[in-house]
C-alpha positions in Angstrom: 0.1 -0.2 -0.1 1.3 3.5 -0.8 1.8 5.7 2.1 3.0 9.4 2.3 1.5 11.9 0.0 -0.1 9.1 -2.2 -1.9 7.6 0.7 -5.2 8.9 -0.2 -6.9 7.7 -3.2 -6.4 9.6 -6.5 -2.9 10.9 -6.1 0.2 10.3 -8.0 4.1 11.5 -7.8 7.1 11.3 -9.3 10.9 12.3 -8.5 14.1 12.7 -10.2 17.5 14.7 -10.2 17.3 17.4 -12.7 20.8 19.0 -11.8 19.9 21.6 -9.1 21.8 19.4 -7.0 25.1 17.6 -7.8 23.3 14.3 -6.4 20.4 13.1 -4.9 16.5 13.8 -6.0 15.8 17.6 -6.4 12.5 17.8 -8.3 9.1 16.1 -7.6 5.5 16.7 -8.6 2.4 15.6 -6.9 -0.8 15.3 -9.1 -4.2 14.8 -8.4 -6.3 12.6 -10.9 -9.0 15.1 -10.9 -8.5 18.8 -10.0 -8.5 19.1 -6.0 -9.8 21.8 -3.9 -6.8 23.3 -2.2 -6.0 25.2 1.1 -2.6 26.8 2.1 -0.7 28.7 4.8 2.4 30.8 3.9 5.1 32.3 5.1 4.6 35.8 6.8 8.2 36.8 5.9 7.9 40.0 3.8 11.0 38.8 1.8 8.8 35.9 0.4 10.0 33.7 -2.4 8.8 33.9 -6.1 6.9 30.4 -5.9 5.2 31.7 -2.7 3.9 34.8 -4.5 2.9 32.4 -7.4 1.1 29.9 -5.3 -0.9 32.5 -3.3 -2.1 34.1 -6.7 -3.4 30.5 -7.7 -4.7 28.8 -4.8 -7.5 31.4 -3.9 -9.8 31.2 -7.2 -9.0 27.7 -8.7 -9.0 24.1 -8.0 -5.4 22.6 -8.4 -4.3 19.7 -10.4 -0.6 19.7 -9.4 2.2 21.0 -7.1 5.6 21.3 -8.6 8.5 21.1 -5.8 12.4 21.7 -6.4 15.2 21.6 -3.8 18.7 23.0 -4.1 17.3 26.6 -5.0 14.9 28.6 -3.2 14.2 30.9 -5.8 14.0 33.8 -3.5 15.5 37.4 -3.6 15.7 36.8 -7.5 13.8 39.8 -8.9 11.3 39.9 -11.5 13.4 37.2 -13.2 12.7 34.7 -10.5 9.0 35.1 -10.8 9.1 34.6 -14.7 11.1 31.6 -14.0 8.4 30.1 -11.7 5.7 30.9 -14.2 7.6 29.6 -17.0 8.0 26.1 -15.3 4.3 25.8 -14.1 3.4 26.8 -18.0 5.2 23.9 -19.3 4.0 21.6 -16.5 0.6 22.4 -17.5 1.1 21.8 -21.4 2.2 18.3 -20.2 -0.8 17.7 -17.8 -3.2 19.3 -20.0 -4.5 21.5 -17.7 -4.3 25.5 -17.2 -1.2 27.1 -15.6 -3.4 28.3 -12.7 -4.3 25.0 -11.8 -0.6 24.4 -10.8 1.2 25.5 -7.5 5.0 25.7 -7.1 7.2 25.4 -4.2 11.1 25.7 -3.8 13.7 25.3 -1.1 17.6 25.8 -1.0 19.9 28.6 -1.4 18.5 32.2 -1.6 19.6 34.7 -4.3 20.6 32.3 -6.9 18.7 32.4 -10.4 16.8 29.4 -11.0 17.9 27.3 -13.8 14.5 26.6 -15.4 16.0 24.7 -18.4 16.9 22.0 -16.2 13.4 21.6 -14.6 11.7 22.0 -18.0 14.0 19.5 -19.7 13.0 17.1 -16.9 9.5 17.3 -17.3 8.6 14.8 -19.5 10.4 12.0 -17.7 8.8 13.4 -14.5 5.3 13.2 -15.8 6.0 10.0 -17.6 6.8 8.3 -14.4 3.7 9.2 -12.4 2.8 6.6 -10.0 0.9 6.1 -6.7 4.0 4.1 -5.7 6.8 6.9 -5.5 5.9 8.4 -2.3 9.3 7.7 -0.8 11.3 9.4 -3.7 8.9 12.3 -3.3 9.5 12.9 0.3 13.3 12.6 -0.4 13.3 15.4 -3.2 12.2 18.0 -1.2 14.8 17.5 1.5 18.2 20.3 1.8 19.9 19.8 5.1 17.6 17.2 6.5 19.0 14.0 7.7 15.7 11.8 7.1 12.3 12.0 5.0 9.2 12.8 6.8 5.8 11.3 6.2 2.9 10.8 8.2 -0.7 9.1 7.4 -4.1 8.7 8.8 -7.2 6.6 7.8 -10.5 7.3 9.6 -14.0 6.3 9.4 -16.5 8.8 8.9 -20.3 8.9 8.6 -20.7 7.5 5.2 -17.2 5.7 4.8 -13.2 5.6 5.4 -11.2 8.7 4.4 -7.5 9.0 4.2 -4.8 11.7 5.0 -1.2 11.8 3.9 1.6 14.1 4.4 5.1 15.1 4.0 7.5 17.7 5.1 11.0 19.2 5.0 12.8 21.3 7.5 15.7 21.2 9.6 17.1 25.0 10.0 15.7 28.3 9.5 12.8 27.1 11.3 10.0 29.0 13.3 7.2 29.0 10.9 4.8 32.0 11.3 1.9 31.1 9.1 11.4 27.5 7.7 12.9 26.6 5.0 9.9 24.4 6.0 7.7 22.7 3.5 4.7 20.6 3.7 2.1 18.9 1.4 -0.8 17.2 2.6 -3.4 15.2 0.7 -6.8 13.8 1.5 -9.5 12.2 -0.5 -12.5 13.3 1.4 -15.1 15.6 -0.2 -14.8 19.0 1.7 -15.5 22.6 0.7 -12.7 25.2 0.3 -13.8 27.2 3.2 -13.9 24.3 5.8 -10.6 22.9 4.3 -8.9 26.3 4.8 -10.1 26.8 8.2 -9.1 23.3 9.3 -5.6 23.6 7.9 -5.1 26.9 9.3 -6.2 25.8 13.0 -4.2 22.4 12.6 -1.0 24.5 11.3 -1.4 26.8 14.4 -1.4 23.7 16.9 1.7 22.1 15.1 4.0 23.6 12.7 3.3 27.0 14.4 4.5 25.4 17.7 7.8 24.4 16.7 11.3 26.2 16.7 14.7 25.3 15.9 16.6 28.5 15.6 13.6 31.1 15.6 14.2 32.2 12.0 11.2 32.2 9.8 12.3 31.5 6.1 11.1 33.0 2.8 9.9 29.8 1.5 7.6 28.3 4.3 4.4 27.1 3.3 1.7 24.2 4.0 -0.4 23.1 0.9 -3.4 20.8 1.4 -5.4 19.1 -1.6 -8.7 17.5 -1.1 -10.0 15.7 -4.3 -12.7 13.8 -3.2 -11.7 10.4 -4.6 -13.1 8.4 -1.6 -16.8 9.7 -2.6 -17.0 10.4 1.0 -18.6 13.6 2.0 -17.6 15.3 5.1 -20.5 16.0 7.3 -21.4 18.2 10.1 -21.1 15.5 12.5 -17.8 14.2 10.9 -15.8 17.4 11.4 -14.4 17.2 14.7 -13.2 13.5 13.7 -11.7 14.8 10.5 -9.9 17.7 12.1 -8.4 15.5 14.9 -6.8 13.2 12.2 -5.6 16.3 10.4 -4.1 18.0 13.4 -2.5 14.5 14.1 -0.6 14.1 11.0 0.4 17.9 11.2 1.7 17.4 14.7 3.5 14.1 13.8 5.3 16.2 10.8 5.9 18.9 12.9 7.6 16.9 15.5 9.8 15.4 13.0 11.1 18.5 11.8 12.4 19.5 15.4 13.8 15.9 15.8 15.9 16.5 12.7 17.0 20.1 13.7 20.1 21.0 12.3 22.9 19.6 14.6 20.1 18.8 17.3 20.8 16.3 19.7 17.8 16.5 22.1 14.0 16.7 21.6 12.8 19.3 24.0 9.3 20.1 24.9 8.5 23.5 26.6 5.3 24.1 28.8 4.4 27.1 30.2 1.2 27.1 32.4 -0.5 29.0 34.9 -0.8 31.9 32.7 -3.8 34.6 32.3 -4.0 33.9 28.4 -3.0 31.3 26.0 -1.4 34.0 24.2 0.9 34.7 27.4 1.6 31.2 27.8 2.9 30.8 24.2 5.1 33.9 24.3 7.0 32.7 27.6 7.1 29.2 26.1 8.7 30.7 22.7 10.9 32.9 24.7 12.4 29.7 26.5 12.4 27.8 23.5 14.1 30.4 21.6 16.9 31.5 24.0 20.3 30.8 22.8 21.4 30.3 26.7 18.8 27.5 27.3 19.5 25.8 24.1 23.2 25.5 24.9 22.5 24.3 28.4 20.5 21.8 26.8 23.4 20.7 24.5 25.8 21.0 27.5 24.0 18.7 29.7 23.5 21.7 32.1 20.1 22.0 34.2 20.4 25.9 34.6 17.1 26.8 35.7 18.5 30.4 36.0 18.4 30.7 32.2 14.9 29.4 32.1 13.5 31.8 34.4 15.6 34.7 32.7 14.0 33.7 29.1 10.6 33.6 30.6 11.2 37.1 32.2 12.5 38.6 29.2 9.3 37.5 27.1 7.3 40.6 27.9 4.7 38.9 29.7 4.0 40.4 33.3 4.3 38.0 36.2 5.3 37.9 39.9 8.7 36.2 39.8 8.3 35.0 43.4 5.4 32.7 42.3 7.3 30.6 39.4 7.7 27.0 39.7 10.1 25.3 37.1 10.4 21.5 36.4 13.2 19.6 34.6 11.5 16.3 33.4 9.0 16.5 36.2 11.6 17.2 39.1 10.7 20.3 40.7 13.7 22.6 40.5 12.4 26.2 41.4 9.6 26.8 43.9 8.1 30.3 44.3 11.1 31.7 42.4 13.8 29.9 44.5 15.9 26.9 43.8 14.7 23.7 45.7 17.2 21.0 47.2 16.4 18.7 44.0 19.7 16.6 43.6 22.0 18.3 40.9 23.6 14.8 40.2 20.0 13.6 39.2 19.1 16.8 37.2 22.3 16.4 35.1 21.4 13.0 34.8 18.0 13.9 33.2 19.5 16.3 30.9 21.6 13.5 29.3 18.5 12.0 27.9 17.3 12.6 24.4 13.9 13.8 25.4 13.5 16.8 27.9 10.5 18.6 29.0 10.8 21.9 30.6 7.7 23.0 32.5 7.3 26.7 34.0 4.2 27.4 36.0 3.7 31.3 37.0 0.7 30.6 39.0 -1.5 33.6 37.8 -4.1 31.8 35.7 -5.3 28.7 33.8 -4.1 29.0 30.5 -1.1 26.9 29.2 0.6 26.5 25.7 3.6 24.1 24.4 6.1 24.8 22.3 8.7 22.0 20.6 12.3 22.7 20.3 15.7 21.1 20.1 19.0 22.0 21.6 21.8 24.2 19.7 25.0 22.3 19.3 28.5 23.2 17.6 27.2 21.3 14.5 24.5 23.9 13.6 27.0 26.5 13.4 29.3 24.0 10.7 26.1 23.4 8.7 25.1 26.5 8.4 28.6 28.1 7.5 29.0 25.3 5.0 25.4 25.4 3.5 26.2 27.8 0.5 
């Protein structure tokens, strides 16, 4: 059985190396047998890439037949020529798929500021389209990667009122990650029958609970996007009673993919869950948790196996949220380390042992309300610097 992007019925994919990278797959296309209802969430970075601009213009008023994705070149900071290059690639693919150019979306990831070599993409389209199959999902997941160390796929099958439907997704991302909808891309398919408004709302909510709750290095890419296609190939229509079940399944797929991105953070050795609770509002909780998760001092302490609670309360205190420092409690992997703003008698050797684990939870309770938030992050190692110095 197919998995990933082709797990739902009616989707095919293909991938190859077109020469944007010296080796490894660097070009893929996802095609729906029938034009699909689309939804998308895109980067908020004002320096956004040409394919983001193109896809945003196509996604609002059309059904979508295909998504063309390249890695190795972001086609960002490339001026009018970059947009023209994206348009040309989409037009050429539309000719081969016998659809309108506006029925195709495009996404790119890789180095910023380098002209996109459209001839390499266009010269590969005949082979790409000729090899379309529901069995190429693994290659597709590989073709969108840059500094990632593994492909990221997630699937779900659920029973609705009128039958079974499937959701499948892939993602890439390892550095420049703190989506605000990093070089983060995700593509999700489903075979349910659903209207555009419902799909867009559900995707936005799922992204807010998943991709927008992760950070590797606090940087929001020029190319971030999450795009979802629903082609109705299951012949199962989403009813009002089904909406909660379907949303929970979509959210689960998005969270699985988002967590994989954090686990694959550039140079990361630890997966870290930061919980802020006891806050007046969810926004306050998110702000505090995000401040801790993004703190270079916290992240390097995590890498160095140093349970330095002072860095945690520092990061909470600089967040801009007002609270009483004399009410703060801090836990490391469930061990109470700070009580009412002061350190406890927790065994230092035990805490250091906890910090050697690959999964760590930092929990801070400011004891001023009932709201909480979770952010997933990783540590910051020497290798992160090496990867980004060598990247271009």
